[in-house]
C-alpha positions in Angstrom: 3.3 52.7 128.2 3.0 51.8 132.1 5.3 53.4 134.7 5.0 51.7 138.2 6.7 53.5 141.0 6.9 51.8 144.1 7.6 51.9 148.3 8.4 55.9 147.3 6.9 58.3 150.6 4.8 60.0 148.5 3.7 63.7 149.5 0.9 65.4 147.5 -0.1 68.7 149.4 -3.3 69.0 146.8 -4.8 66.1 149.0 -2.8 66.7 152.2 -1.0 62.9 151.0 2.2 61.9 152.7 2.6 58.4 153.2 4.3 55.2 151.8 2.4 53.7 148.6 2.8 53.0 145.3 1.8 55.3 141.9 0.7 53.6 138.5 1.2 56.0 135.9 -0.5 55.1 132.3 0.2 57.0 129.5 0.6 60.8 130.9 -2.0 60.2 133.7 -1.6 58.4 137.3 -4.3 56.0 137.3 -3.6 54.9 141.1 -2.3 55.5 144.4 -2.4 52.9 146.9 -0.4 50.4 148.6 1.2 47.1 146.9 0.2 47.6 143.4 1.3 44.5 141.8 4.1 44.7 139.6 2.6 44.5 136.1 3.7 47.9 134.2 6.3 48.1 131.2 8.9 50.0 133.5 8.9 49.7 137.7 10.8 51.9 139.5 11.6 50.8 143.3 11.3 54.3 145.2 12.3 52.6 148.6 13.8 55.5 150.6 12.9 58.6 148.5 9.7 60.8 148.3 7.8 61.4 145.2 6.1 64.8 144.9 4.6 66.6 141.9 7.1 68.1 139.6 8.3 71.7 140.5 7.1 74.6 138.8 9.2 77.5 138.5 7.4 80.9 137.8 10.6 83.0 137.0 13.4 81.9 134.5 15.3 83.4 132.3 16.4 81.0 129.0 17.8 83.6 126.8 16.3 82.5 123.6 16.5 84.1 121.0 18.9 86.9 121.1 21.2 85.2 123.4 22.3 81.6 122.9 25.6 81.8 124.2 24.3 82.3 127.8 21.3 79.5 127.7 18.7 78.1 125.0 15.6 76.5 125.5 17.2 73.2 125.4 19.9 73.7 128.0 17.8 75.6 130.1 14.7 73.2 130.1 17.7 70.5 131.1 18.9 72.5 134.1 15.0 72.6 135.1 14.5 69.0 134.7 17.8 68.1 136.6 16.6 70.7 139.3 13.5 68.5 139.6 10.9 71.0 137.7 8.6 69.9 135.3 7.1 73.3 133.9 9.0 76.7 134.2 8.0 80.2 133.1 10.4 81.8 131.1 10.4 85.7 130.9 10.2 87.9 127.9 13.3 90.1 128.3 15.4 87.9 125.1 15.7 89.9 121.9 14.0 90.7 120.0 11.7 90.5 123.4 8.6 88.0 123.8 5.9 90.9 122.9 3.9 89.8 120.3 2.0 86.8 119.4 4.4 85.6 117.0 6.8 85.4 119.5 4.5 83.8 122.1 3.7 81.0 119.3 8.1 80.9 118.5 8.7 80.0 122.4 5.9 77.2 122.5 7.5 75.9 119.0 10.7 75.7 119.3 10.3 74.2 123.5 8.0 71.5 121.7 11.4 70.6 119.9 13.8 70.9 122.0 12.5 71.0 125.9 11.7 68.5 128.0 9.8 70.2 130.4 6.9 72.0 130.3 7.8 76.1 128.9 5.1 78.3 129.6 5.5 81.6 127.7 5.0 85.2 129.7 4.5 88.1 127.8 6.5 91.5 128.1 4.1 94.4 128.8 5.5 97.0 126.3 6.7 96.7 122.9 10.5 95.6 123.0 10.2 96.6 126.6 10.6 100.0 126.4 8.0 101.3 128.2 6.3 103.7 125.8 3.8 101.4 123.9 1.6 98.7 125.3 2.6 94.9 123.7 0.0 93.3 122.1 -1.3 91.7 125.1 -4.5 90.1 124.1 -3.2 88.8 121.0 -0.5 87.2 123.5 -3.3 85.6 125.8 -4.8 84.2 122.6 -1.3 82.4 121.6 -0.9 80.7 124.7 1.3 83.2 127.0 0.3 82.6 130.7 1.1 86.0 131.8 2.9 89.3 131.7 5.8 90.8 132.8 8.5 93.7 132.5 10.9 91.2 134.6 14.3 92.7 134.5 12.6 96.5 135.0 9.6 97.9 136.0 7.3 99.7 134.1 8.0 103.4 135.3 4.4 104.8 134.0 1.8 104.2 136.0 -0.9 105.0 133.7 0.5 102.8 131.2 0.9 100.3 133.9 -2.4 100.6 135.0 -3.9 99.6 131.3 -1.4 96.8 131.0 -3.6 95.9 134.5 -6.5 96.1 132.9 -6.0 94.1 129.7 -4.3 91.3 131.8 -7.8 91.4 133.5 -10.0 90.9 130.9 -7.3 87.9 129.4 -7.4 86.3 132.5 -3.3 86.8 132.6 -1.5 87.4 135.7 0.8 90.2 136.0 4.2 89.4 136.8 6.2 92.3 138.5 9.9 93.3 138.6 9.8 96.0 141.4 12.6 98.6 140.8 12.5 102.5 140.7 15.0 102.8 138.3 15.5 106.2 139.2 16.8 105.4 143.1 19.4 102.5 141.8 21.9 105.5 140.8 24.6 102.9 139.7 23.5 100.9 142.6 25.2 96.9 142.4 24.5 95.1 146.1 23.0 96.5 148.8 22.8 99.6 150.4 25.0 100.4 153.5 27.9 98.4 155.5 28.5 95.9 152.4 28.6 98.4 149.7 31.2 100.6 151.9 33.2 97.5 152.5 32.9 96.8 148.8 33.5 100.4 147.7 31.0 100.2 145.2 27.2 101.9 145.1 24.7 100.6 146.7 20.9 99.9 146.0 18.4 100.7 148.7 15.6 98.5 150.3 13.2 101.7 148.6 14.4 100.9 145.0 12.1 98.1 145.6 9.5 99.1 148.1 8.4 102.1 146.5 7.2 100.0 143.1 6.0 97.1 145.4 3.4 99.8 146.7 2.5 101.4 143.5 2.1 98.2 141.8 -0.5 96.7 144.5 -2.7 99.7 145.0 -2.8 99.6 141.3 -3.7 95.9 141.4 -6.3 97.0 144.0 -7.6 99.6 141.6 -7.9 97.2 138.4 -8.5 93.9 140.3 -5.8 92.3 138.4 -4.1 89.2 139.5 -0.3 90.9 140.5 2.2 88.2 141.1 5.4 90.1 142.5 8.4 88.4 141.7 12.0 87.8 143.7 10.9 89.6 147.0 14.1 90.4 149.2 13.1 93.5 151.6 11.3 92.9 155.5 8.8 95.7 154.1 7.9 94.6 151.0 6.5 91.3 153.2 4.7 94.2 155.4 3.6 95.6 151.9 1.8 92.1 151.0 0.2 91.0 154.2 -1.5 94.2 153.8 -2.4 93.7 150.2 -3.8 90.6 150.9 -5.5 91.7 154.2 -7.2 94.4 151.8 -8.3 91.6 149.5 -6.5 92.9 146.9 -5.5 89.6 144.7 -1.7 89.4 145.2 0.9 87.0 145.4 4.6 86.9 145.9 7.7 84.7 145.5 11.1 84.5 147.2 14.3 83.2 145.4 16.5 80.8 147.3 19.7 83.2 147.2 17.7 85.8 149.2 16.9 83.4 152.0 19.9 81.4 152.0 22.8 83.8 152.1 23.0 88.2 153.6 25.0 90.8 151.7 28.0 90.1 154.8 28.4 87.0 152.9 30.3 88.8 149.9 33.5 88.1 150.3 35.0 90.7 147.8 34.7 92.0 144.0 33.6 88.7 142.7 30.2 89.2 140.6 28.9 85.6 141.1 27.5 87.5 144.1 25.7 90.5 142.2 22.0 90.0 141.3 18.9 92.2 141.2 17.6 92.4 143.6 20.9 92.3 145.9 21.3 90.2 148.4 20.3 92.1 151.7 20.4 92.5 155.4 20.5 90.0 158.0 17.1 91.3 158.9 15.8 91.0 155.5 16.4 87.3 155.0 14.3 86.5 158.4 11.5 88.4 157.5 11.4 86.6 153.9 11.6 83.0 155.9 8.9 84.3 158.5 7.1 85.5 155.1 7.1 82.0 154.0 6.5 79.9 157.3 2.8 82.1 157.8 1.9 82.2 154.3 2.1 85.9 153.3 5.1 84.8 151.0 3.3 82.1 148.4 6.2 80.3 146.9 9.4 79.9 146.0 10.9 80.8 141.9 14.5 80.5 141.8 15.1 83.7 138.8 17.2 81.5 137.3 19.6 84.1 135.5 22.3 82.1 133.5 25.5 84.4 132.3 28.8 83.7 130.6 32.0 83.3 132.4 33.5 86.1 130.5 30.8 88.6 131.4 30.8 87.4 135.2 34.3 87.7 135.2 34.3 91.5 135.3 34.1 94.1 138.2 30.9 94.6 140.1 29.9 97.4 138.6 30.1 96.5 135.3 29.2 92.6 135.7 25.6 91.9 134.3 23.1 90.6 137.3 21.8 87.3 137.5 22.4 84.2 139.2 21.6 80.5 138.2 19.5 78.4 140.2 17.4 75.9 138.3 19.9 73.1 139.5 20.8 74.2 143.5 16.8 75.9 144.6 15.3 72.6 146.3 18.9 71.3 148.0 19.0 75.1 149.0 15.7 75.4 149.9 15.5 72.1 151.9 18.5 72.5 154.0 18.0 76.8 154.4 14.0 76.2 155.2 13.0 72.7 156.2 16.1 71.7 158.2 16.4 75.2 159.4 13.0 74.7 161.1 10.8 77.4 158.6 9.2 74.7 156.7 8.1 71.1 156.5 8.9 69.0 153.7 4.9 69.1 152.6 4.8 72.4 152.8 8.3 73.2 151.0 6.6 71.0 148.3 3.7 73.0 148.2 6.0 76.4 148.0 7.1 74.9 145.2 4.3 72.8 143.2 0.5 73.1 144.1 1.0 77.0 144.9 3.0 77.7 142.0 0.3 75.8 139.9 -2.4 77.5 141.7 -1.0 81.1 140.7 -0.8 80.3 136.9 -4.0 78.4 137.0 -2.8 75.2 135.5 -4.5 71.4 136.4 -0.5 70.6 137.7 1.1 70.1 140.8 -1.3 67.7 142.0 -0.3 63.4 141.6 -3.5 61.9 142.4 -5.6 59.7 140.0 -6.7 61.3 137.3 -4.0 64.1 137.3 -0.8 64.7 134.8 2.2 62.5 135.7 4.5 65.2 136.4 6.7 63.8 139.0 9.8 64.6 140.8 11.8 61.7 143.1 14.1 62.8 145.3 16.9 61.7 148.6 15.8 63.6 151.4 19.0 62.5 153.5 21.5 62.9 150.6 24.1 64.9 151.0 26.9 66.6 148.3 28.6 69.9 148.0 27.4 72.3 144.9 29.8 72.0 142.1 29.1 74.5 139.1 30.6 72.6 136.1 28.5 69.8 136.6 25.4 72.1 135.9 23.2 71.3 132.8 23.0 75.2 132.4 25.5 77.0 129.6 25.4 79.2 132.9 28.2 78.4 135.8 27.5 81.7 137.7 26.6 80.8 141.2 27.7 82.2 144.6 26.9 78.5 145.8 29.6 76.5 144.8 31.7 74.9 147.7 28.4 74.8 149.8 27.7 71.5 151.5 23.6 70.8 150.8 20.9 68.4 152.2 18.6 66.9 149.5 19.7 65.6 146.0 17.3 65.0 143.4 17.2 61.8 142.0 14.3 61.5 138.6 12.2 63.5 137.2 9.4 62.5 135.4 7.4 64.5 132.6 3.9 63.0 131.3 4.6 60.2 132.8 8.3 59.5 131.0 11.3 59.8 132.6 13.3 62.7 131.3 16.2 62.8 133.9 17.6 60.3 136.0 20.7 61.2 138.4 22.1 57.5 137.4 21.4 58.0 133.6 21.4 61.1 132.8 19.0 63.0 130.5 16.6 60.5 128.4 15.4 61.9 125.7 
C-alpha cells in the first residue's frame, strides 16, 4: 500500500526541513521526500494549505485501563490521542491493578495491539502497587517492553528507596519520570495557594509542594546518573532548578502541559472542579516563567497529562472532586494559539517540542519523517479557527476548563505506520 501526500508544508525539525514538497509512503515508511513526485500511489492526499509534520508524541497520559474503564479505555484514549495529532502515547501506571510487573506491562502492550490506533508505550510503576514500600520488578518491566518508570499521581517519599529505583532504571536504560509532590506539604489543598484559594474558600497548594521534590529528584539523579524526566512542571522555581541541573550535567529533562501555560489560577471562575488539576493552575509569574523556559529550552517538551474523569466525579465540590483534566484533543490548538501566535515559539519549534524532542527523551526512532523513517505523521491547518466543544471529544472524559474557548490550529489527519487512522472529514478509520 502506497500513500502520496502532495503540496503540503513539510516541517521536520529533525532535519531542519520546512518547505512545500511531497511525501511518498510505502508500507510503514517514508520512501521519498521531494517536489512534484508523480501521482502513482494507491492513495493520494492533496495537502495544499496544510502543514505535514511528524506525529506528536505524548510522554504523559492516563488511559485508566485496567480498573477505571468508566473514565477511559485504551481504545477511547488512543482515539482521543489520534484526534489530537498524536501517534505515540505513554500511559502512566496508576491503574488498578497498577502497572508494576512484567505481566502488567505485557497486558498493556497486548491490549493496545487489539484496541489502540496509535502506538502505546507503557510506563511501569516504581513501587509495588504504587504503595511506596517496596520496589516493583523494574528489570522485568524493562525486559517486557516498558519505556520508563514512574509513580505518577504521587511521589515516592522514601528518598532511599527512590535512589535505589533510579540506580536500577539506569542499569536497564529506563527513563525515570517524576511527579514532584511532597504529600506532607499538600495538607488537603486543591488549588494554588494565595488569593485564588482565599477567594474560593478552599485550602491552597503552595509552590513548595512541587519545588522541594524537584530539587530532591535532581540531586538524586546527579548522584545515580539516572535519566530523569520531570512531569507537568508548574512553578517558576522549578524552571530555575532544572536550569541548574542541566548546567551541572545532570541528565534531566522536563515537560510542561498546555493548561499550565494557557491559564492562571486567577481565571478559576468559582467552585468548578474542571479547573482542578495536580499540579494546580499557578500564578501569572509562574506561567511567564514556564513560557520563558520553553523559549530558551530549559523546558524540553510539551505533554498533556490527559486525565479523564466521569462527569459525576467532576460535579463534586473542589475539595472532594478528583484532580485532572483531559488534554489530548486540545493540546496542539492551545499550544499553537498561546505559544506560536503568542510569540513564544516558532511553528517548527512547537513541532520539535511535541514530537522530535519527546522521541529523543524516550530514545525511540520516531519524531522524524525523513526518507527511511516510520510514517507517523500529522496534517493540520494552522489558519483554521474553532471553538473547543467537549461534547465532540473522542475521550470518555469531557472534563476540561477550555470549553467555549476560541483557538487556532486544527488537526486534519493523523497517520500511523503509513495508514490514515483519523481524518477530520471522515472520522476514525480502522
